[in-house]
N, C-alpha and C positions, 0 to 999 in steps of 0.2 A: 718187804715185810715190815709191818708196823712194830714198834717197840713193845707194845702190849702182847702181840702174837709171839714175839721172840721170847718174852718172859714166860708165857704160858708153855711153850715148847720146852724151855729149859727146865721149868719146874716139873713137867711131866717126865722128863728124862731122869730126874732124880727120884721120882716117887713111885715108879712102877717097875715090875720085873720084866715087862715086855721090852725094855730097853737094855742095851748092852753098854759096857764101859770101855772107853778107848784103851788100847794097849799102852803100857807105861814106856816101852821103848819107842824112840822116835824113828819114824820111817824116813827113808831117803826120798826127797822130792825128785821129780823127773829131771830137774837140772843137774842132779848129782847121782842119779841112779843109772848104773851101766846098762840096764835093760833097755833104756830109751835111746842109747847111742846109735847114731846113723852109721851103718857099716861103711868102711872105707871104699869098698867096691860096689856101692849101691847102684851105680849107673849100669852095671853089667846085668841087672835083673829086670824082668818085666814088671810093670805096674801091678800091684796086688800080690806080689810074691811074699810069702811068709818067711821072715827071718828068724823069729823066735816067738815063743809063747810060754805062758805060765799061769798059775792061779794067782789072783791078786794077793799082795803081801799083807793085807789086812781085810777085815770084814767089810762088805758092802753095806752101808747104812746111811740113812738120812736123818739128821737130828737124833742119832742114837738108835733109830728104828730100822731093823732089818726088814726088807720086803718079805711079806709073809709067803708069797708065792715063788720066791727065788730058791731054786734047787742047787745051782752051781754057777760059777762064773769063770771067765778066762780073760787074759789080756794077750793081745797079739800085736807084735811089731811087724809092720809090713811096708813094702815099697810104694811110694806115691810120687807125685810130681808137683813142684812148687809153682808159684805164679809166673816165674820166668822160664819155665820149661826144664828146670834142673831136677835130676833125680834126688829124692830124699826119702825119709821114712817117718812114720808116725805110728800111734798105737790105737787099737780099737778094743773096747771092752765088750765082752759077750755075756749077756745075762740069760741064763737058761732056767725056765720056770718048772715047777712041778707039772707032771703030765704034759710035757712039751710036745707041740706039733712041729717037728723039725722041717716040715714043708712050708712053714710060714715064718718069714723074717721081717722085722721092722727095724729100719735104720733110723734112730732118733738123734737129731742134731740139737745139742743143748745151746741155750743162750749163754755163752761163756762171758762175753763182754769184758775181756781182760787182755792184758798184753804180756803175760808171763806163761811159759810152758808149765809152771807149777800150778797154774789154775785150770789145767786140762781136766776133763771129767774122769779120766782113768785114775787120777789122784784125788780129785774133789769128791768122788763117790765113796772114798774110804773113810771108815769110822774115825780114825785118829785125826783127820784133817779138821774136823769140826771144832777141835779145841784150840786151833791156831788162829789168833786174832787177825793176822794179816792174810793168811791163805784160805781159811775157812769161809765158804760162800753159802749164805742162806739160799740164794737163788739156785745154786747148783744142787743143793740137797733137796730143795723143794721139788725140782724136776725129777730127781730120783724117786721121791715119794709118789709122784703122779704116774710114774711108769708102772706102778702096781696094777693099774688098769689094763695095760697091755700084757703084762705077765699073767694076769688072771685069765686072759683069753687063751693062754697056752702058747703065745707067740714067743719066739726067740727074739730078744731085743739086742741090737748092736749099737754102740755109741762111740763114734770116732772122735779122736782128738784132732778136730778139723783145722786147728791153727798150726799144726805141724810142730817140729822140734824146737822152734824159736818163739812160739807164742805170737805168731804174726796175725794180727787182728784185721778183719775186713779185707783180706786178700782173697778175692772171689774165686780165682782159678785154683789156688791151693786148697781152699775150703771145699769147693765142689769136687775136685779130683780126689781129695782125701776121703770124701763120702763114698764115691764110686769105687775107689780101690779098697776101702774097708769092706764093701760088699763083696768084691772079688775075693778078698782074703777069707771072709767068713764062709763063702761057698766052697773054698778049698780046704777048709778046716775039719772036714768030716771025720778024720781019724781021731780027733780028740774032742770035738764038740758034738758030733753026730748030726750036724746040720746037713740037710740034703743038698747035693750039688745042684739040684733042679728046683730048689725052693722058690715059692712065690715071694716077691720082695716088694715092700713099700717103703717110702721115706716120709719123714714127719719132723716138723719143728715149729716152735713158737718164737715170735719176736726175732731176735738175732738168729736164733736157730731156724726160723722160717726163711730168712734170707739165704742161709747156707743151703737149705733144702732146695730153694728155687734155683740157686746157682748149679747145684748138682743136676737138677732136672734139665736145665738149659745145656749143660755140657755133655750130658749122657749120649746124645745121638752121634757126636763126633769123637768123644774121648773113650766111651765104653759102650759101643753099639751092640755088643753081644749080651749086655745085661737086659733082662726082661723085668723092668720095674712097672708094676701094675697100677700104681697110684702114688700121688704125693699130696700130703696134707700140710697146708701152709697157713699158720694162724698168726694174726697180729703182726704182720711184717711184710716188707718187700725189699729186694736187695738194691737199695738206693741210699746214697749219702746226701740226699736232697734236703734234709732237715736243716734249716738255717741255724748258724751258730747262735744267733740272738735268742733262739727258742730255748737253749739249754744253758748258755753262759750265765754266770752270776746267780745260780739257782741251785736247787736240790740235786740236779744231775750234771753239774758243771764238770764232774770228773770224766764224762764221756769225751770231752775234747782232748785231754792228754792221753786217755786210753786209746782213742782212734789214731792219733798222730804217732804215739810211741809204738803201737801195734803195727801200723803200716811201715814204719821205719825199720822194723825187724826184718822185713823182706826187701825193702828198697833203701839201700845204704845212701843213695843220693839224697833222699829226703832227710835222713838223719843229719847229713852235712848241712842242709839248709836250716833245719831246726837249731842246730848248735850255733850256727852263725847269727841267727836272729834272737836266740834266747838270752835274756839277761843272766849273767853269771850267778847272781844271788838267788835265782829261782831254779837253777839247773837240777840240784839234788831233789827238790820237791817235785818238779815236773816229771822226772824219770822214776818216781816211786812206783808207778804201775809195772815196772820191770820186776818188782819184788813183792807185790801184794795183789790181791784179787778184788773182785767187783765191790763188795760191801765196804772193804777198807778204803778203796779208792774213792768211793762216793763220800765217805766220811772225811777223807783228807781234803777234798776239793769243794765240799759243800759251800754254796753261797760265795764262792770266790770268782773274781773277774779274771779269767785266764788270759784275756787279751793283754793285761798289764804285765804278764810274765815276759813279753816280747818287747824289743826295742821299738818296732814299728809293725803293729799287727796288720794294718791294711796292706803294707808292702809284703808281709809274709804270705798272706792268703792269696795274693796275686802273683806269687812266684811261679814262673813257668813250670818248674819241676813239680810243684804241688798241683797246679791246674791240669797238667798233662796226666798225672797219676789219677786224680779224682775223675777225670773224664773217662777212664777205662773201667771204673768200678760200678757204674750204675747198671740197672737192669735193662732188659729189652735187646741185648746184643744177639741173642739166639732165641728160638722158639722151642719150648718144651714139647716133646712128643708124648710125654707122660700125662695122663689125665690129672687135673689139679682140683683139690677141694680147698678153696681159698675162703677163709672165714675171719671176720673182724668185728669189733665192737664199734658202733657208729659214734659213740661218745669217747673213743680212745683219744686221750690228751697228747700222746706221744706221736701218733700217726693219724693226722686229720683224715676224716672219711673221704674227703674229695680227692686226696692223694691216692688212697687205696682204690677208689672207684676208677680213677684214671689209669692206674697200673693194670687193673683187670681189663678195662676197655681196650688197652693197647694189645694185650694178649689175645683177646677175642677178635679184634680187628684183623689180626694176622693168622687167624684160623686155629687158635688153640682150643682145647677142651677144658672148660672151667665150670665147676659148680661153685657159685659165689654166694656165701651166706653173710648177711649183714644183721648182727644182733643188736637190737634197739633198746634193750632195757636201760633205763637211765642210771642205774647204779654201776654199770660195767665200765671200767676204765682199763688201761693197758695191763696193769698188774693182775687185777682179779679176774680179768677175762682169760688170762693164761691158765687159771685154775678151773674156772667154770666151763671153758671150751674143751677141756681134756676129754670128757666122755663123749662130747659131740664129735670130735675128731676120731676117737676110737670107733664109734659106730660106723662112720664112713669107711675107715680102714678095714673094718670087719667085712663090710660088703664086698670090697674089691679083693680081699684075701680069700674070700669064699667063692670067688669066681664071677661076681657080677661085673659086667663090662659097662662103665659109665657111658651115658649117651653122648654122642659126638656134639660138639658145639658148646655154647655157653648158656647158662641159666642162672637166674638170681632168685634167692629166697630170703624172706624176712624171718628172723628168729626173735622170740620174745623171752628166751630163757634168762632168768635173773639169779638163779641159785644153782648150787651143785646138785646133780642127779642123786637121788636117794640110794639107788642101787650101787652107784659108784662109791658113795660114802661107806657102805657096808663092807667094803674091802679093807677098811682100816680099823684099828682099835678105837673104841668109842671116844677116848680122850682126843686122839688125833683127828678123828672125824669131826668132832665138835669144833675144834680150832679151825679146820679147813672150811667148814660150813659157815662159821661166823665171819671169818676174814673174807671169804668169797662173796658174801652177801652184802657187805657194806660198800658205800661209794668209795672208790679208790683203794679198796682193801686188797686182800690177797696176801700170799706168802712170797 
């Protein structure tokens, strides 16, 4: 989000009655909230088992704005499985719209891009977190705003805390399993959510959320074969760590280097040992700040810094056998999704070069996958603002499959020329918010 856009949203929150004020009492973050605690006997239960549920302890709101079509919400603690096959538990947030169709469910995977459990969407979607300079995430709250489009269709939206109870980032099996077990839990929650046990289900995500969505699609045939997922929308992402360090280091998004390394070490203790051995003592506190703050604070902390100087010998560190073995298990293409995919990207995306996306799609298609691939060519679209502009495009495809249309087998490619937000989509928001969304989405590299 640009600084100008942030100021606009902040001023709007102060100037109109459409917005609500955060509660004065401080909420317990997930790291301290007993609701999130993994049961001691978690291994005795089947994946997807519901351990606990509640209404959220605060209003669901993005930038102080409650979704207009949100009728009620729930948080569910359920059993899942981590990267190494161990039983654990995490939380899924259930958003139920006005005039809900309980036969249609969308699992939305957020782009969390953090390494702390306190950055999970079940907490980041709450009104009070927006006032916390370390935990409040503009990226998280923007994604909540954009979900208005799905709620307006009458779909039940579920949002899993896919990084688990320790904030493990880019752990593909934990993430994918958390999505699938969140769906299992939602389909078992009929007694208090009214979701149909036989609901049609789709999965959807953008950027890092797209990576998680793809992992879930790849794992579904073996981990949750009973789930009938009718489609997966994957925008601006593929589940690979192939982006060179040189592309992000010493720049605006240098923070992704410590975020990824700290997040991976939350699952893999052997990596934490390697990091601590190679990390210079004077940089240790700074390097581990992602344990206690979320995306926007992390990007500000590490902006324009050379992270390689935090280590005694960076080339030695990145060639460490522990790190190389771990990274080798995290890239895509290990399994083939049996779920039809709608893969969409901007050809001018500065974060994910189009040739990398083309290659990822070609790999899927060569192995017999079903992919509808959309390449949006408008010159103003970059990674951030395409996340906003592509939302109604993804929703249109999800609507087709949720209404029973069966995607054509095989692969197809289409060229899109969309450069602005759909007018009908903008009508879902108060005019002031719609104006900010439209303005930020339309300019080069803009977006919220």
